[in-house]
C-alpha positions as CSV (number, residue, x, y, z in Angstrom):
1,X,-10.7,-31.9,16.5
2,X,-13.8,-33.8,15.2
3,X,-16.9,-33.5,13.1
4,X,-17.4,-30.3,11.2
5,X,-14.1,-28.9,12.3
6,X,-12.1,-31.8,11.0
7,X,-14.1,-31.7,7.7
8,X,-13.3,-28.0,7.3
9,X,-9.6,-28.7,7.8
10,X,-9.6,-31.5,5.3
11,X,-11.4,-29.4,2.8
12,X,-8.7,-26.7,3.0
13,X,-6.0,-29.3,2.6
14,X,-7.5,-30.8,-0.5
15,X,-6.8,-27.5,-2.3
16,X,-3.5,-26.8,-0.5
17,X,-1.3,-29.2,-2.6
18,X,0.6,-32.2,-1.5
19,X,3.6,-30.3,0.1
20,X,1.6,-27.7,2.0
21,X,-0.9,-30.3,3.2
22,X,1.8,-32.5,4.5
23,X,3.5,-29.6,6.4
24,X,0.2,-28.5,7.9
25,X,-0.7,-32.0,9.1
26,X,2.6,-32.1,10.9
27,X,2.4,-28.6,12.4
28,X,1.0,-28.2,15.9
29,X,-1.9,-25.7,15.9
30,X,-2.5,-25.9,12.2
31,X,-6.0,-27.3,12.5
32,X,-6.9,-24.6,15.0
33,X,-5.5,-21.9,12.8
34,X,-7.5,-23.1,9.8
35,X,-10.7,-23.3,11.8
36,X,-10.1,-19.8,13.2
37,X,-9.8,-18.5,9.6
38,X,-13.0,-20.3,8.6
39,X,-14.8,-18.9,11.7
40,X,-13.7,-15.4,10.9
41,X,-15.0,-15.8,7.4
42,X,-18.3,-17.1,8.6
43,X,-18.6,-14.1,11.0
44,X,-19.4,-12.0,7.9
45,X,-22.9,-13.6,8.0
46,X,-24.8,-12.6,4.9
47,X,-21.7,-11.2,3.4
48,X,-19.7,-14.4,3.9
49,X,-18.7,-16.6,1.0
50,X,-20.0,-20.1,0.7
51,X,-17.9,-22.2,3.2
52,X,-16.7,-24.7,0.6
53,X,-15.6,-21.9,-1.8
54,X,-13.7,-20.1,1.0
55,X,-12.0,-23.4,2.0
56,X,-10.8,-24.0,-1.6
57,X,-9.7,-20.3,-1.9
58,X,-7.8,-20.5,1.4
59,X,-6.2,-23.9,0.4
60,X,-5.1,-22.5,-3.0
61,X,-3.5,-19.5,-1.2
62,X,-1.6,-21.8,1.3
63,X,-0.4,-23.9,-1.6
64,X,1.6,-20.9,-2.9
65,X,3.0,-20.0,0.5
66,X,6.6,-20.7,1.4
67,X,5.6,-21.3,5.0
68,X,1.9,-22.2,5.1
69,X,1.6,-22.0,8.9
70,X,3.2,-18.6,9.0
71,X,0.8,-17.5,6.2
72,X,-2.1,-18.7,8.4
73,X,-0.8,-16.9,11.4
74,X,-0.5,-13.6,9.5
75,X,-3.7,-14.0,7.5
76,X,-6.4,-11.3,7.5
77,X,-9.0,-14.0,7.1
78,X,-12.1,-11.8,7.4
79,X,-10.7,-9.5,4.7
80,X,-9.8,-12.4,2.5
81,X,-13.3,-13.7,2.8
82,X,-14.8,-10.3,2.1
83,X,-12.7,-9.9,-1.0
84,X,-13.8,-13.4,-2.2
85,X,-17.5,-12.6,-1.5
86,X,-17.2,-9.4,-3.5
87,X,-15.6,-11.2,-6.4
88,X,-18.5,-13.6,-6.3
89,X,-20.9,-10.7,-6.5
90,X,-22.7,-10.9,-3.1
91,X,-24.6,-7.7,-2.7
92,X,-24.1,-7.6,1.1
93,X,-20.4,-8.1,0.7
94,X,-20.2,-5.2,-1.8
95,X,-22.1,-3.0,0.5
96,X,-19.7,-3.8,3.3
97,X,-16.7,-3.2,1.0
98,X,-18.2,0.2,0.2
99,X,-18.6,1.1,3.9
100,X,-15.3,-0.4,5.3
101,X,-13.0,0.3,2.5
102,X,-14.0,2.5,-0.4
103,X,-15.5,5.4,1.6
104,X,-12.3,5.5,3.7
105,X,-10.2,6.3,0.6
106,X,-11.4,9.9,0.3
107,X,-8.8,11.1,2.7
108,X,-5.7,9.7,0.9
109,X,-7.3,10.7,-2.4
110,X,-7.7,14.3,-1.2
111,X,-3.9,14.4,-0.8
112,X,-3.6,13.8,-4.6
113,X,-6.3,16.2,-5.6
114,X,-8.5,18.2,-3.2
115,X,-11.6,18.1,-5.3
116,X,-14.4,15.8,-4.1
117,X,-15.4,15.4,-7.8
118,X,-11.9,13.9,-8.5
119,X,-12.3,11.5,-5.6
120,X,-15.8,10.5,-7.0
121,X,-14.3,9.8,-10.4
122,X,-11.4,7.7,-9.0
123,X,-13.7,5.7,-6.8
124,X,-16.1,5.1,-9.7
125,X,-13.3,3.7,-11.9
126,X,-12.0,1.7,-8.9
127,X,-15.4,0.1,-8.3
128,X,-15.5,-0.9,-11.9
129,X,-12.0,-2.3,-11.9
130,X,-12.6,-4.3,-8.7
131,X,-16.2,-5.4,-9.1
132,X,-17.4,-5.4,-12.7
133,X,-17.1,-8.9,-14.3
134,X,-14.7,-9.2,-17.2
135,X,-14.8,-11.9,-19.9
136,X,-12.2,-14.6,-19.3
137,X,-10.5,-12.5,-16.6
138,X,-10.8,-13.3,-12.9
139,X,-11.8,-10.5,-10.5
140,X,-8.9,-8.3,-9.4
141,X,-10.1,-8.9,-5.8
142,X,-9.0,-12.5,-6.1
143,X,-5.4,-11.1,-6.3
144,X,-5.7,-10.1,-2.6
145,X,-3.9,-12.7,-0.6
146,X,-4.8,-11.6,2.9
147,X,-1.3,-10.1,3.6
148,X,-2.1,-6.9,5.3
149,X,-5.5,-5.3,5.6
150,X,-7.8,-5.2,2.6
151,X,-8.1,-1.4,3.1
152,X,-4.4,-1.0,2.6
153,X,-4.3,-3.2,-0.5
154,X,-7.2,-1.3,-2.1
155,X,-5.7,2.0,-1.1
156,X,-2.5,1.3,-3.0
157,X,-4.6,0.5,-6.1
158,X,-6.6,3.7,-5.6
159,X,-3.5,5.8,-5.3
160,X,-2.0,4.4,-8.4
161,X,-5.2,4.9,-10.3
162,X,-5.5,8.5,-9.1
163,X,-1.9,9.2,-10.2
164,X,-2.5,7.6,-13.6
165,X,-5.6,9.8,-14.0
166,X,-3.6,12.9,-13.2
167,X,-0.8,11.7,-15.5
168,X,-3.4,11.8,-18.3
169,X,-3.6,15.5,-17.6
170,X,0.2,15.9,-17.8
171,X,0.5,16.5,-14.0
172,X,1.7,13.3,-12.5
173,X,5.3,14.2,-11.6
174,X,4.1,17.4,-9.9
175,X,1.4,15.5,-8.0
176,X,3.8,12.8,-6.8
177,X,6.1,15.5,-5.5
178,X,3.4,17.4,-3.7
179,X,2.0,14.2,-2.2
180,X,5.4,13.2,-0.9
181,X,6.1,16.7,0.4
182,X,2.8,17.1,2.2
183,X,2.1,13.7,3.6
184,X,2.6,13.4,7.4
185,X,5.0,10.7,8.5
186,X,6.4,9.9,12.0
187,X,9.8,11.0,13.1
188,X,10.0,14.0,10.7
189,X,12.5,16.9,10.9
190,X,11.0,19.8,12.6
191,X,11.6,23.1,10.8
192,X,10.0,25.4,13.3
193,X,13.3,27.0,14.0
194,X,13.9,27.8,10.4
195,X,12.4,31.0,9.2
196,X,9.3,30.6,7.1
197,X,10.8,32.1,4.0
198,X,13.7,29.6,4.0
199,X,11.3,26.7,4.7
200,X,9.2,27.7,1.7
201,X,12.3,27.7,-0.5
202,X,13.4,24.3,0.7
203,X,9.9,23.0,0.1
204,X,9.8,24.3,-3.5
205,X,13.3,22.9,-4.2
206,X,12.3,19.5,-2.7
207,X,9.1,19.3,-4.9
208,X,11.2,20.2,-7.9
209,X,13.7,17.5,-7.1
210,X,11.0,14.8,-6.6
211,X,9.4,15.8,-9.8
212,X,12.7,15.2,-11.6
213,X,13.0,11.6,-10.5
214,X,11.8,8.8,-12.8
215,X,8.5,7.2,-12.3
216,X,9.8,4.0,-10.6
217,X,12.0,6.0,-8.1
218,X,9.0,8.2,-7.2
219,X,6.9,5.0,-6.8
220,X,9.5,3.5,-4.4
221,X,9.4,6.7,-2.3
222,X,5.6,6.9,-2.3
223,X,5.1,3.3,-1.3
224,X,7.6,3.5,1.5
225,X,7.0,6.9,2.9
226,X,3.3,7.6,2.0
227,X,1.8,4.2,1.9
228,X,4.1,3.0,4.8
229,X,4.9,-0.4,3.1
230,X,7.6,-2.4,4.8
231,X,10.7,-3.3,2.8
232,X,9.4,-6.9,2.8
233,X,6.1,-5.9,1.2
234,X,7.9,-3.7,-1.3
235,X,10.4,-6.4,-2.1
236,X,7.5,-8.7,-3.0
237,X,6.0,-6.1,-5.2
238,X,9.3,-5.3,-7.1
239,X,10.8,-8.8,-6.9
240,X,13.8,-7.6,-4.9
241,X,15.3,-8.7,-1.6
242,X,14.8,-6.2,1.2
243,X,18.5,-5.5,1.5
244,X,18.7,-4.7,-2.2
245,X,15.6,-2.5,-1.9
246,X,17.1,-0.8,1.1
247,X,20.2,0.1,-0.8
248,X,18.2,1.4,-3.7
249,X,16.0,3.6,-1.4
250,X,19.2,5.0,0.1
251,X,20.5,5.8,-3.4
252,X,17.3,7.5,-4.3
253,X,17.4,9.6,-1.2
254,X,21.0,10.6,-1.8
255,X,20.0,11.6,-5.4
256,X,17.0,13.5,-4.1
257,X,19.2,15.4,-1.6
258,X,21.7,16.2,-4.3
259,X,19.0,17.5,-6.6
260,X,17.3,19.4,-3.8
261,X,20.6,21.2,-3.0
262,X,21.1,22.0,-6.7
263,X,17.5,23.3,-7.1
264,X,17.9,25.4,-3.9
265,X,21.1,26.9,-5.1
266,X,19.5,27.9,-8.4
267,X,16.4,29.2,-6.7
268,X,18.2,31.4,-4.3
269,X,21.3,32.1,-6.5
270,X,23.5,31.0,-3.6
271,X,27.0,29.6,-3.7
272,X,27.6,26.1,-2.5
273,X,28.9,27.0,1.0
274,X,25.7,29.0,1.7
275,X,23.5,26.2,0.5
276,X,25.4,23.8,2.7
277,X,24.9,26.1,5.6
278,X,21.1,26.3,5.0
279,X,20.9,22.5,4.6
280,X,22.8,22.1,7.9
281,X,20.1,24.3,9.5
282,X,17.6,21.5,8.7
283,X,19.9,18.9,10.2
284,X,22.2,18.4,7.2
285,X,20.3,15.9,5.1
286,X,16.9,15.2,3.7
287,X,15.9,11.9,5.2
288,X,12.4,11.8,3.7
289,X,10.6,11.8,7.0
290,X,8.1,13.9,5.2
291,X,6.0,15.6,7.9
292,X,8.7,17.7,9.4
293,X,11.0,18.2,6.4
294,X,8.6,20.3,4.4
295,X,5.7,20.8,6.9
296,X,2.2,19.4,6.3
297,X,0.1,21.1,3.7
298,X,-2.2,23.6,5.4
């Protein structure tokens, strides 16, 4: 690789730190991967960041990676460049963010509150949080590391913001429960063979059980089953190994099943054997595959 391509690679390495730079120089395909990332950034045209700024941003990102080549291979370079451009205040980039990201958040926000006015309020606050300059504080968009799509990353922030706004109204736990109960997810239990009345009681008991969990347990469930985050991504967020997180999720699900059984028994005034029978009718356990368990909200 020669000329501009070589210069681009060296520019990234200058910000990547001594260890990452040495590893990338020795790794076959690293030059091509860096140039590919820079090309994807440039493809934003008038929404693209200044090449030197993006090279430094990419290099700083690689300096923090355990495996810089793997980080390059998994990088959403176009999204990383768009986030940087938005943080730098480029109008074209902000217009693109609005079109490709923010406007697509209305559907997930509608699961938290059906009112378009509520979605407008959340998006307005989100725009301010992401785009408005803050004294001595870097733009929040600079925290996006190109791991996963930018839409997903912003969606998580939007959902958390919406829940905080509902919490201010004293409704957060109920909202969390309804979101988990209503959100479609693959592989769900199908309750078509359970009579509608029983299904309604199970749904109500489940929502009550979710609402009884503490905030962190509900957040674990929401991120995994609603936002579809992998155990690896969640582990990075919570600072836990994925095996530890898996055990914790299993424990939360077991607790949720126990509390659902208890709420169902109280709701229907049924003895334990009859509750067990009803639970067996929905395949014996609540596995949190949320589309089938409680049926999607109509």
